[in-house]
C-alpha positions as CSV (number, residue, x, y, z in Angstrom):
1,X,152.6,52.9,58.8
2,X,152.2,56.3,60.5
3,X,155.1,58.7,60.9
4,X,154.9,58.3,64.8
5,X,155.2,54.6,64.5
6,X,158.2,54.9,62.2
7,X,159.9,57.3,64.6
8,X,159.3,54.9,67.5
9,X,160.7,51.9,65.6
10,X,163.8,53.8,64.6
11,X,164.4,54.9,68.3
12,X,164.3,51.3,69.4
13,X,167.2,50.3,67.0
14,X,170.8,50.2,68.1
15,X,173.0,53.0,66.7
16,X,174.8,50.5,64.3
17,X,171.5,49.7,62.6
18,X,170.9,53.3,61.6
19,X,174.5,53.9,60.5
20,X,175.3,54.1,56.8
21,X,176.3,50.8,55.1
22,X,180.0,52.0,54.8
23,X,180.1,52.8,58.6
24,X,178.6,49.4,59.4
25,X,181.2,47.7,57.2
26,X,184.0,49.5,59.0
27,X,182.6,48.6,62.4
28,X,182.3,44.9,61.4
29,X,185.9,44.9,60.2
30,X,187.1,46.3,63.6
31,X,185.2,43.7,65.5
32,X,186.7,40.9,63.4
33,X,190.2,42.4,63.9
34,X,189.7,42.8,67.7
35,X,188.1,39.4,68.2
36,X,185.5,38.4,70.9
37,X,185.6,40.1,74.3
38,X,188.0,38.3,76.7
39,X,186.8,36.7,80.0
40,X,188.6,39.6,81.8
41,X,186.5,42.1,79.9
42,X,183.3,40.3,80.5
43,X,183.9,39.6,84.2
44,X,182.7,43.0,85.5
45,X,179.4,42.6,83.5
46,X,178.5,39.2,85.1
47,X,180.2,39.7,88.4
48,X,178.1,38.9,91.5
49,X,178.3,41.5,94.3
50,X,180.5,40.3,97.2
51,X,178.9,38.9,100.4
52,X,180.2,40.2,103.8
53,X,182.4,37.9,105.8
54,X,180.7,39.2,108.9
55,X,178.0,41.6,110.0
56,X,178.2,43.3,113.4
57,X,175.5,43.3,116.0
58,X,173.3,46.4,115.5
59,X,173.8,49.4,117.8
60,X,170.7,51.4,118.5
61,X,170.7,54.9,120.0
62,X,167.8,57.4,120.0
63,X,166.1,56.0,116.8
64,X,169.4,55.7,114.9
65,X,170.8,52.2,114.1
66,X,174.5,51.4,113.2
67,X,175.6,48.1,111.6
68,X,179.1,47.2,110.3
69,X,180.1,44.8,107.6
70,X,183.5,43.6,106.3
71,X,184.3,42.3,102.8
72,X,187.5,40.6,101.5
73,X,189.1,42.5,98.7
74,X,192.4,42.5,96.8
75,X,192.3,46.0,95.1
76,X,190.7,49.4,95.2
77,X,188.5,48.3,92.2
78,X,187.1,45.5,94.4
79,X,186.2,48.1,97.0
80,X,184.6,50.4,94.5
81,X,182.6,47.7,92.9
82,X,181.3,46.4,96.2
83,X,180.3,50.0,97.3
84,X,178.6,50.6,94.0
85,X,176.4,47.5,94.5
86,X,175.5,48.1,98.2
87,X,171.8,47.8,98.9
88,X,171.5,48.4,102.6
89,X,168.8,51.1,102.4
90,X,170.7,53.1,105.0
91,X,171.0,56.9,105.1
92,X,174.8,56.7,105.3
93,X,177.2,54.0,104.2
94,X,180.6,55.1,105.6
95,X,183.5,53.0,104.4
96,X,187.2,52.5,104.5
97,X,189.5,49.9,102.8
98,X,193.1,48.8,102.9
99,X,195.0,46.6,100.5
100,X,198.5,45.1,100.7
101,X,200.5,44.8,97.5
102,X,204.0,44.3,96.3
103,X,206.1,47.4,95.5
104,X,207.2,47.6,91.9
105,X,210.3,45.4,91.3
106,X,210.0,43.6,94.6
107,X,209.5,39.9,95.2
108,X,208.2,39.8,98.8
109,X,211.2,37.7,99.9
110,X,212.9,40.6,101.6
111,X,210.0,40.9,104.1
112,X,207.5,43.7,105.0
113,X,209.6,46.4,103.2
114,X,208.7,44.8,99.9
115,X,205.0,45.6,100.4
116,X,203.0,48.8,100.4
117,X,199.6,49.5,101.9
118,X,197.0,51.4,99.9
119,X,194.0,52.9,101.8
120,X,191.1,55.2,101.3
121,X,187.9,56.1,103.0
122,X,184.6,57.8,102.3
123,X,182.1,59.5,104.6
124,X,178.9,59.3,102.5
125,X,177.4,62.4,104.3
126,X,178.6,61.5,107.8
127,X,181.6,63.8,108.2
128,X,184.7,62.0,109.5
129,X,182.9,58.7,109.6
130,X,185.1,57.0,107.0
131,X,188.3,58.2,108.7
132,X,187.2,56.8,112.0
133,X,186.7,53.4,110.3
134,X,190.1,53.6,108.6
135,X,191.7,54.4,112.0
136,X,190.3,51.2,113.5
137,X,191.5,49.1,110.6
138,X,195.0,50.6,111.0
139,X,195.0,49.9,114.8
140,X,193.8,46.3,114.2
141,X,196.3,45.7,111.4
142,X,193.5,44.6,109.0
143,X,194.3,44.7,105.2
144,X,192.8,43.3,102.0
145,X,189.4,44.3,103.4
146,X,186.6,46.8,103.0
147,X,184.7,47.9,106.1
148,X,181.3,49.5,105.7
149,X,179.4,51.0,108.7
150,X,175.8,51.9,107.8
151,X,173.6,54.3,109.7
152,X,169.9,54.6,109.6
153,X,169.2,58.1,110.9
154,X,166.3,58.4,113.3
155,X,165.9,62.2,113.3
156,X,167.8,62.9,116.5
157,X,171.3,64.4,116.4
158,X,173.6,62.1,118.5
159,X,176.7,64.3,118.7
160,X,180.2,62.9,119.2
161,X,178.8,59.5,120.5
162,X,178.0,58.6,117.0
163,X,181.7,58.1,116.3
164,X,181.9,55.6,119.3
165,X,179.1,53.6,117.6
166,X,180.9,53.7,114.3
167,X,184.2,52.6,115.8
168,X,182.6,49.8,117.8
169,X,180.9,48.4,114.7
170,X,184.2,48.6,112.8
171,X,186.2,47.0,115.6
172,X,183.8,44.0,115.9
173,X,184.0,43.1,112.2
174,X,187.8,43.7,112.2
175,X,188.3,41.3,115.1
176,X,186.2,38.7,113.3
177,X,188.1,39.1,110.1
178,X,191.4,38.6,111.8
179,X,190.2,35.3,113.3
180,X,188.8,34.3,109.9
181,X,192.1,34.9,108.2
182,X,194.0,33.0,110.9
183,X,191.7,30.0,110.5
184,X,192.1,30.1,106.8
185,X,195.8,29.9,107.2
186,X,195.5,27.0,109.7
187,X,193.2,25.1,107.3
188,X,195.8,25.5,104.5
189,X,198.4,24.0,107.0
190,X,196.0,21.2,107.9
191,X,195.4,20.3,104.3
192,X,199.2,20.2,103.6
193,X,199.7,18.0,106.7
194,X,196.9,15.7,105.6
195,X,198.7,15.3,102.2
196,X,202.0,14.6,104.0
197,X,200.4,12.1,106.3
198,X,198.9,10.2,103.4
199,X,202.3,10.2,101.6
200,X,204.2,8.8,104.6
201,X,201.6,6.2,105.2
202,X,201.9,5.1,101.6
203,X,205.7,4.8,102.0
204,X,205.3,2.8,105.2
205,X,202.8,0.5,103.5
206,X,205.2,0.0,100.6
207,X,208.1,-0.7,102.9
208,X,206.1,-3.3,104.8
209,X,205.7,-5.3,101.6
210,X,209.5,-5.9,101.5
211,X,209.6,-7.9,104.7
212,X,207.6,-9.5,107.5
213,X,204.8,-7.2,108.6
214,X,201.8,-7.2,110.9
215,X,198.5,-5.5,110.1
216,X,197.1,-3.0,112.6
217,X,193.6,-2.9,113.8
218,X,193.0,0.0,111.4
219,X,194.2,-2.0,108.4
220,X,197.6,-0.3,108.1
221,X,200.7,-2.5,108.0
222,X,204.0,-1.7,109.8
223,X,207.3,-3.5,109.3
224,X,208.4,-6.0,111.9
225,X,212.2,-6.3,112.5
226,X,213.7,-9.8,112.2
227,X,213.3,-11.8,115.4
228,X,210.8,-9.3,116.9
229,X,207.8,-11.2,118.2
230,X,206.1,-8.2,119.7
231,X,202.8,-6.8,118.3
232,X,203.3,-3.4,116.7
233,X,201.2,-0.5,117.9
234,X,198.5,0.9,115.6
235,X,199.6,3.8,113.5
236,X,198.3,7.2,114.5
237,X,195.4,8.4,112.5
238,X,194.9,12.0,111.1
239,X,193.6,13.2,114.4
240,X,196.7,12.1,116.2
241,X,195.2,9.0,117.9
242,X,195.7,5.3,117.1
243,X,193.3,3.6,114.8
244,X,192.0,3.8,111.3
245,X,193.5,6.6,109.2
246,X,191.2,9.4,108.0
247,X,190.8,9.3,104.3
248,X,191.8,12.7,102.9
249,X,191.2,13.8,99.4
250,X,194.0,16.0,98.0
251,X,191.5,18.0,96.0
252,X,188.6,18.4,98.4
253,X,188.7,20.0,101.8
254,X,187.0,18.0,104.5
255,X,183.7,19.4,105.5
256,X,184.8,19.6,109.2
257,X,187.4,22.2,108.2
258,X,184.7,24.4,106.7
259,X,182.9,24.3,110.0
260,X,185.9,26.0,111.6
261,X,185.3,29.0,109.4
262,X,181.5,29.0,109.9
263,X,181.8,29.2,113.7
264,X,181.1,32.6,115.2
265,X,183.8,33.7,115.8
266,X,186.0,31.4,113.7
267,X,187.4,28.6,115.9
268,X,191.1,29.5,116.1
269,X,191.8,27.3,119.1
270,X,190.3,24.2,117.6
271,X,192.2,24.7,114.4
272,X,195.4,25.1,116.3
273,X,194.9,21.9,118.2
274,X,194.1,20.0,115.0
275,X,197.4,21.3,113.4
276,X,199.3,20.0,116.5
277,X,197.6,16.6,116.2
278,X,198.4,16.3,112.5
279,X,202.0,17.2,113.2
280,X,202.3,14.6,115.9
281,X,200.7,12.0,113.6
282,X,203.2,12.7,110.8
283,X,206.1,12.6,113.2
284,X,205.0,9.2,114.6
285,X,204.7,7.6,111.1
286,X,208.1,9.0,110.1
287,X,209.6,7.5,113.3
288,X,208.2,4.1,112.2
289,X,209.8,4.6,108.8
290,X,213.2,5.2,110.3
291,X,213.1,1.9,112.2
């Protein structure tokens, strides 16, 4: 084997292979003592870059194009990781992020004073761009989010109007994010109400087995007081109307709820109406239980 081939082969080895036997033995002992890497240590290696919750409509002005994106985050590390893995191809990726966290020693039960907001921004070559984005996030009250406004420079200086474009992109994604978060909270409320409705229906069915009962058109039984010859009304279903109850799995969110989030913008009004309907259905069944 030639000297050049030997050198190339050695260069391809890991440092531990070329280490003396005593050094390799010490390294092995350290690995055994330390154990295998934890899931937390491996997570950054295999982590998939985050997808934006929303991408703004592009703004074009004299060959320059501006586009905003917003990402959900929980820490500055999340923001840094997302920024490190951006692949927009833009000339400038201005960014700002805000996170909400508990103050040391606080529980959150005392209200807003228990929390602190951490924020930062970066210009990426577009002076003051990051601060303009952060200003919009503060005005809109958006936290636990990273906003990135990308600019593809067209060769023409735009002057101060560029800040208007940056802010407009940031404002659009912030508005979307607020609606998205509100719908997520409403879906959580809907899921809880579905579970409660299933529970009270089960109690009503169980109570009907203890005495005379009639079966509704939807297959749900309701107790009939002694001497009462009237036909009971059908129990309200999960949508708040009479009829067959909606089957709700406690571990799987109904697909219709996901569609509320996929709407553009997220359908806050529909989610609110569904919550009211569920509350009415639960109240109606509880009223039957009290009879």
